[in-house]
C-alpha positions in Angstrom: 10.8 -21.5 -18.7 14.5 -22.5 -18.9 17.2 -21.1 -16.7 20.1 -18.9 -18.1 23.8 -18.9 -17.5 26.3 -16.2 -17.5 29.7 -17.6 -18.4 32.6 -15.4 -17.6 36.4 -15.7 -18.4 38.8 -13.3 -17.1 42.5 -12.4 -16.2 42.8 -10.6 -13.1 45.7 -8.4 -13.0 45.1 -6.5 -9.7 43.5 -8.8 -7.1 43.3 -6.0 -4.5 41.2 -3.9 -6.6 39.3 -6.9 -7.9 38.3 -7.9 -4.4 36.3 -4.7 -4.2 34.2 -5.9 -7.2 34.0 -9.4 -5.6 32.7 -7.9 -2.3 29.6 -6.4 -3.9 28.8 -8.5 -6.9 27.2 -11.5 -5.0 24.5 -9.3 -3.6 23.6 -8.1 -7.0 23.5 -11.5 -8.4 21.3 -12.6 -5.5 18.9 -9.7 -5.9 17.8 -11.2 -9.3 17.8 -14.8 -8.1 21.2 -15.7 -9.4 23.8 -17.9 -7.8 27.4 -18.7 -8.4 28.1 -22.2 -9.7 31.7 -21.7 -10.5 33.9 -18.9 -9.2 37.4 -19.7 -9.9 38.8 -23.0 -8.6 40.7 -25.9 -10.3 40.4 -26.2 -14.0 41.9 -28.2 -16.8 41.6 -27.9 -20.5 40.4 -31.4 -21.8 39.9 -30.5 -25.5 40.8 -27.5 -27.8 43.2 -24.7 -27.1 41.0 -22.6 -24.8 43.1 -22.0 -21.6 41.3 -19.2 -19.7 42.9 -17.8 -16.5 39.7 -17.9 -14.4 36.2 -19.0 -15.1 32.9 -18.2 -13.3 29.5 -19.5 -14.1 26.2 -18.0 -12.7 22.8 -19.4 -13.1 19.6 -17.4 -13.1 16.0 -18.3 -13.1 15.5 -16.9 -16.6 17.2 -15.1 -19.5 15.2 -12.1 -18.7 16.2 -12.1 -14.9 20.0 -12.3 -16.0 19.6 -9.6 -18.4 17.9 -7.3 -15.9 20.7 -8.2 -13.5 23.3 -7.1 -16.0 21.4 -3.9 -16.9 20.6 -3.0 -13.3 21.8 0.6 -12.3 23.4 -0.8 -8.9 25.3 -3.5 -10.8 26.4 -1.0 -13.3 28.1 0.9 -10.3 29.5 -2.3 -9.1 31.0 -3.2 -12.5 33.0 0.0 -12.3 35.0 -1.4 -9.4 36.7 -3.9 -11.6 37.7 -1.4 -14.3 41.5 -1.8 -14.6 41.8 -4.9 -12.5 41.6 -7.4 -15.3 43.5 -7.8 -18.5 40.3 -9.1 -20.0 36.7 -9.8 -18.7 34.5 -11.7 -21.3 30.9 -12.4 -20.4 28.3 -14.4 -22.4 24.7 -15.0 -21.5 23.2 -18.3 -22.8 19.8 -19.7 -22.3 19.7 -23.2 -20.6 17.8 -26.2 -21.7 14.3 -26.6 -20.6 13.9 -29.3 -18.0 11.7 -32.3 -18.8 8.4 -32.3 -17.1 
């Protein structure tokens, strides 16, 4: 079964408020077998005109696990902590490629 990735781009406008979300989100991610691969950091646009302010990439063991994480009642409460802290917060869920055997 292929893994799945959550790819997020955001522009944080209130870092103090956003830190409340960042303090609780990792536990929710971990509870569904997810892990952060990218969480901010240095970036450079190499092609095209996409210039996100901040990017995060999370890996989950499956698409279903990633959806369960996002739909989880506890994570819904955690998401409320970032309301008003970002200009935008775009998230896409994509299934990865099945690894060769």
